[in-house]
Every structure is written in structure tokens, then in C-alpha cells.
C-alpha positions in Angstrom: 47.3 38.6 39.5 45.4 42.7 38.8 47.7 45.0 40.7 45.8 47.8 42.9 46.7 50.1 44.4 47.8 49.0 47.4 51.2 47.1 45.5 52.2 50.4 44.6 53.0 50.9 48.0 50.0 54.3 47.4 47.1 55.1 50.8 44.5 57.0 50.2 44.2 59.0 53.6 44.4 57.0 57.7 41.5 55.2 57.9 41.8 51.6 58.0 40.4 49.5 54.9 38.0 46.9 55.2 39.2 42.8 54.6 38.7 43.0 50.9 38.7 46.8 51.2 35.3 46.8 47.9 31.7 47.5 48.6 30.9 44.3 49.3 33.3 44.5 52.5 29.2 45.9 54.1 27.6 42.7 55.3 25.5 41.2 53.0 26.5 43.6 50.1 27.0 41.2 47.2 28.1 42.9 43.4 27.6 40.9 40.1 29.0 41.3 36.2 27.6 40.0 32.6 30.1 41.6 30.4 30.1 41.3 26.8 33.2 41.7 25.0 33.6 41.4 20.7 34.7 43.4 18.6 32.8 46.7 18.4 30.2 45.2 21.3 32.2 46.6 24.0 29.2 46.7 26.9 28.0 44.9 29.7 25.4 45.3 33.1 26.9 45.5 36.9 24.3 44.7 40.0 25.2 45.8 43.2 22.0 44.1 45.9 22.1 45.2 49.6 21.7 42.5 51.6 20.2 38.6 51.0 17.3 39.0 52.1 13.7 40.7 49.6 13.7 43.7 49.1 10.6 44.6 48.3 9.7 43.9 51.0 12.7 44.4 53.8 13.6 48.4 51.5 17.2 49.8 52.9 17.3 53.6 53.9 18.6 55.3 50.7 19.2 59.0 49.1 20.4 60.5 45.6 22.2 62.9 45.2 23.7 64.7 41.5 26.5 66.7 41.2 25.9 68.0 37.4 22.7 65.9 36.0 23.6 65.1 33.1 22.6 61.8 32.1 19.9 59.2 32.3 19.9 57.5 36.0 16.4 55.8 37.0 15.8 55.4 39.8 16.5 58.7 41.5 12.5 60.2 42.0 10.8 57.8 44.2 14.4 57.6 46.5 14.6 61.1 47.1 10.9 61.1 47.6 11.0 58.3 50.3 14.7 57.9 50.7 14.7 53.8 50.8 15.5 51.5 47.5 13.5 48.5 47.3 15.4 46.4 44.4 18.8 45.5 43.5 21.0 48.6 42.0 22.1 47.7 38.0 24.6 50.2 36.1 24.9 49.6 32.4 25.7 51.9 29.4 23.2 54.9 28.1 21.1 53.2 25.9 20.1 50.1 27.6 18.2 52.1 30.6 15.3 51.6 29.5 15.8 48.1 28.7 17.4 46.8 31.6 14.7 48.2 34.0 11.8 46.8 32.0 14.4 43.3 32.8 14.7 44.2 37.0 10.6 44.6 37.2 10.6 41.2 35.9 13.2 39.9 37.8 11.4 42.3 40.8 7.7 40.3 39.7 8.7 36.8 40.3 10.5 37.5 43.7 7.4 39.8 44.4 3.7 38.1 42.9 2.0 40.4 44.9 3.0 44.0 42.9 1.0 45.2 41.0 -1.5 43.2 42.5 -2.6 43.6 45.8 0.1 46.0 46.6 1.5 49.2 44.1 4.1 48.6 41.8 7.8 48.7 42.0 11.0 51.4 41.8 14.0 50.2 39.2 17.5 51.9 39.9 19.3 51.8 37.0 22.6 54.1 36.8 23.9 55.0 33.5 27.2 55.8 32.0 27.9 56.7 28.2 30.1 53.7 26.2 30.0 55.0 22.7 34.1 55.3 22.3 34.4 51.7 22.3 31.1 50.4 22.6 29.0 50.6 19.5 26.4 52.1 21.7 23.6 51.9 18.9 23.1 48.1 18.6 21.8 48.5 22.3 23.6 44.5 22.9 22.3 44.4 26.0 19.7 41.7 27.0 17.4 39.8 29.7 20.3 37.1 30.7 22.9 39.4 30.9 20.8 41.0 33.7 19.9 37.9 35.3 24.2 37.1 34.7 24.8 40.4 36.2 22.5 39.4 39.4 22.3 35.7 39.8 26.4 35.5 40.2 27.1 38.4 42.2 29.5 37.9 45.1 31.5 39.4 47.6 35.2 39.5 45.8 34.5 40.3 42.7 36.2 41.7 39.6 37.1 45.3 39.0 37.9 47.5 35.9 36.6 46.1 32.4 33.9 44.3 34.1 30.1 44.6 33.7 29.1 47.8 33.2 33.1 49.0 32.9 33.4 47.0 30.1 33.7 49.8 27.5 34.0 52.9 29.6 36.7 55.1 29.1 38.3 57.5 31.9 40.5 60.7 31.8 41.8 59.5 28.2 42.6 56.2 29.6 40.5 53.2 30.2 38.0 53.2 32.8 35.9 51.0 34.4 34.5 49.2 37.8 36.4 49.9 41.2 35.9 49.8 45.0 37.6 50.3 48.2 36.2 50.7 51.7 36.9 52.9 55.2 36.4 50.8 58.7 33.9 53.4 61.4 35.2 53.6 64.3 32.5 55.4 67.4 32.6 55.2 70.7 28.7 53.3 70.2 30.4 50.4 67.5 32.5 50.2 63.9 30.9 50.2 61.2 31.5 49.7 57.5 31.2 52.3 54.7 32.1 51.3 51.4 31.8 52.3 47.3 31.7 51.2 44.3 32.7 53.9 41.2 31.9 53.2 37.7 34.5 56.1 35.8 33.4 57.3 32.5 34.8 60.8 33.0 37.6 63.2 32.9 40.4 65.0 31.0 44.3 63.6 30.9 45.2 66.5 31.5 44.2 67.0 34.5 44.2 63.4 36.0 45.7 63.4 39.7 47.0 60.6 41.3 47.1 60.5 45.3 47.6 64.2 44.9 50.4 64.1 42.1 49.3 65.6 39.3 50.8 62.9 36.8 48.6 63.6 33.4 50.7 65.8 31.5 54.1 62.9 32.1 50.7 59.9 30.8 50.1 62.0 28.2 53.2 62.1 27.1 53.6 57.8 27.4 50.0 57.6 25.4 51.0 56.5 21.8 47.5 58.1 20.7 46.4 62.1 21.4 43.8 62.3 23.9 40.4 64.4 23.1 40.3 67.3 25.2 37.2 68.2 27.5 35.8 66.7 30.1 32.5 64.5 28.0 31.6 61.4 30.3 30.1 60.5 33.6 30.7 58.8 36.7 28.5 56.4 38.9 29.3 56.1 42.6 27.2 53.6 44.2 28.3 53.8 48.5 27.3 51.1 51.0 27.1 51.6 55.1 26.2 49.7 58.3 26.0 53.3 59.6 22.8 53.6 60.8 21.8 56.6 59.7 18.1 59.0 58.4 17.9 59.5 54.9 19.0 62.8 55.3 22.0 61.7 56.8 22.5 59.8 53.9 23.1 62.5 51.3 24.8 64.5 53.3 27.2 61.8 53.2 27.0 60.6 50.1 27.2 64.2 49.1 31.1 64.3 50.0 32.1 62.0 47.3 32.3 65.0 45.2 36.2 65.9 47.2 37.5 62.1 46.4 36.1 63.4 42.6 38.0 66.0 42.8 41.2 64.8 44.2 41.5 62.6 41.0 41.0 65.8 38.4 37.8 66.4 37.7 36.0 70.0 37.1 32.8 67.9 37.4 32.3 69.4 33.4 29.0 70.8 31.6 29.0 67.3 29.7 29.4 65.0 33.1 27.1 63.1 34.5 27.7 63.2 37.7 25.4 60.8 39.8 25.8 59.4 43.2 23.1 57.2 45.3 24.1 55.6 48.8 22.3 53.4 50.8 22.3 52.3 54.8 21.4 48.8 56.0 21.4 49.1 59.5 17.9 49.8 59.3 16.1 47.9 57.0 11.9 49.5 56.2 9.1 46.5 55.9 7.3 47.2 52.9 4.0 46.2 54.8 2.2 48.8 57.3 1.8 46.6 60.7 0.4 48.8 62.1 3.9 50.2 64.4 6.0 52.7 65.4 9.2 52.2 63.2 12.2 51.7 65.5 15.2 52.6 64.6 18.7 54.0 65.2 20.2 56.6 64.2 23.7 58.0 65.1 24.0 62.1 66.4 25.3 64.7 63.4 28.4 65.4 64.9 29.6 61.5 64.6 28.7 62.3 60.6 32.7 63.9 59.6 33.8 60.5 59.8 31.3 58.9 57.2 32.7 62.2 55.2 36.3 61.8 55.4 35.5 58.3 54.4 33.3 58.8 51.9 35.6 61.3 50.4 38.6 58.8 50.7 37.0 55.8 49.5 35.7 57.5 46.4 39.2 58.5 45.4 40.6 55.8 46.0 37.4 53.4 43.9 38.8 55.7 41.1 42.5 54.9 41.0 41.4 51.0 41.5 39.0 51.1 38.6 41.8 52.9 36.4 44.3 50.4 38.1 41.9 47.2 37.3 40.4 47.6 34.0 43.0 46.4 30.3 44.5 48.3 27.7 41.7 47.5 25.1 40.1 48.0 21.4 37.6 48.7 20.4 34.7 50.1 17.8 36.7 51.8 14.8 39.6 50.2 16.1 39.3 52.9 19.0 42.1 51.9 21.8 42.0 53.1 25.7 45.1 51.4 27.3 45.3 51.2 31.1 47.4 52.6 34.1 48.6 49.5 35.2 50.9 49.9 32.1 52.2 53.9 33.0 52.5 53.1 36.5 56.6 52.0 36.0 57.5 55.2 34.6 54.5 57.4 37.3 56.4 56.1 40.2 60.1 55.1 39.2 
């Protein structure tokens, strides 16, 4: 079984985690993967499904934020304008965004006969990172089968690490990928969950920090191959919550993912696409205009601080989880990226 951060006695922050300590601790959220791992092809698709009902007809409140916009994410323009998401969120490699979007559109058309007929079109949300260090990205290997597999196998207790979209990712000169964490928020008006999922593909090994300890230079001496310098990667950060918030409040919350990101040693370099997408399942917005006022509940602005802290802590932990659960992988041109798990004994001894 893959070890996670808690197995090393490391705890990020003081807020309690959910039962799985994953984004799927938010009720209704599911995550699925499809992975291609075959020599110079190391890539895949990861799907985040916000709830169990028809998401086009029952949209979720959403927001996006680009900390550094060196990326090719699709769908954020409409998210920012309308404040909702109406499809699952799919993550993949940079050159597969178009193909994955087409397959997601096909999936949505099957579920909703009215799209493009009696109502408008649909806004597919696709996030990406460049996995060309391990993956022959020019082959554009992602197929419709991969998209469907990620969507149809989505579950609550999903795998992390070198899986799905994370198969070919590189983080701090080590093997990156998918990582997740969650936090429980407690208010007089109730308890809520906030979860984070990351696709990590950023950072310089010299800058890497583990729970505030600058371990990057130590790890660098243990690696059999020299890591190239420069922060030329990216990170996708997906934040889910059942906290009742407006799109504006949610945007304020997801911006705090930058705090957790920087704690691990990112300086958000010129060539790094750092893109955050968040959604709240507390209030669903009907696609159909029923001629009625929307009836939604939202928290007071003074309640946001706890959500800010939860986002920072869960993001930091999710990044570390992605490194710990990733496996050492050899890909394109025979290059190898090593798992942080193989080095933990020397770091914490």
C-alpha cells in the first residue's frame, strides 16, 4: 500500500481532515482516472465529477483563478462570467486539451439531448500540464476510450500519484502527479468539508520544502541524475467544498491555494502555469429558468478565514501527497523520475 504523509508522522496545520483526506470527502464528489503507461507514452486523463445528478441541468457555483497564466486551460472564461460549472472537470496533458474537450462534449450530448437543439451549447472544463519530460506528447495518445474510462470509473477512494493525468508529470525534479487532501470546517451554523486535488508538474529541486523544512538540496545530492534548473512546469489545483458561498467568495477562497503552493517551495516562475478551479456543491443552479427567484444560502464574509486556512493547508498537503504516492517512472528518451517515497528514509532520519 502506498504511504501517505500521515504515515511518516507529518501533519500539516491543525484543522481536522476528512475520513479519506481526499477531495471526495466532499459529499457527491468522485474522481476517476485513465492511464497510458507504455515506454515513451506516459500520460492519461483524470476526471473530477462534482455531484451524482445531471450537472448540466444542476450546475454548481464555481470560480477560477490564474496565479500565473502560462497554461492552456479551457472553460474558465465562462466560469468567470457566469459563476457556474456545467460539466465534469477533466485534466490531461497540454496537447490533448482539444481532443479531450471534444470527447467530453460528446459525453454531455449523450446525456442531454437538448444541448444545441432547444437550448444553448455546453462549456467543457479541461485543465492541463505539460508532461513531455516523460511522455512523447507529440503522439497525442489520448483517445475517447480514455476519457470515458476516467468518467465512468470515478469513485470516492481513488488512487493518487502516477495515475491518470499524473502519469507523466514532474514536480521539484521528482516524480509528480495526482495528490489530494481535505479539511473539516466548523461554524456555529454547521460543519462543512473543503477538499483539494492537484496535478503537480512544477518547481525546482533546490527550492523544495517538506513541512517547512528545506530538504531540496539534500534530496538533490541523493539523486543519481542531475535535475535541470528552472521552474518550467505547471500545476492544476481543483478545490471542492460544500460550504455555501457565492462565486465571488469562492474566488477569494481558491486564491489561497497560492499560499500552500508557495509553502512547498514554488516561486511561481515565468514558465509555470498555476491555475486554480473551485466549485461549491451547497447550492445548485438550475439550467432551466422556472420564472422563480433563486433561493440560495451563503456564509458571512467574516467566516471566510477558516476556509482560507483550510485551502492553504490542504493544497500544501495535496502537493506532498502527489510526490509521496508517485512511483519512480522511466519514460521518453529513457529518462527517469524518482519517487519522493524512496528518499524519505534519509530525509526524516
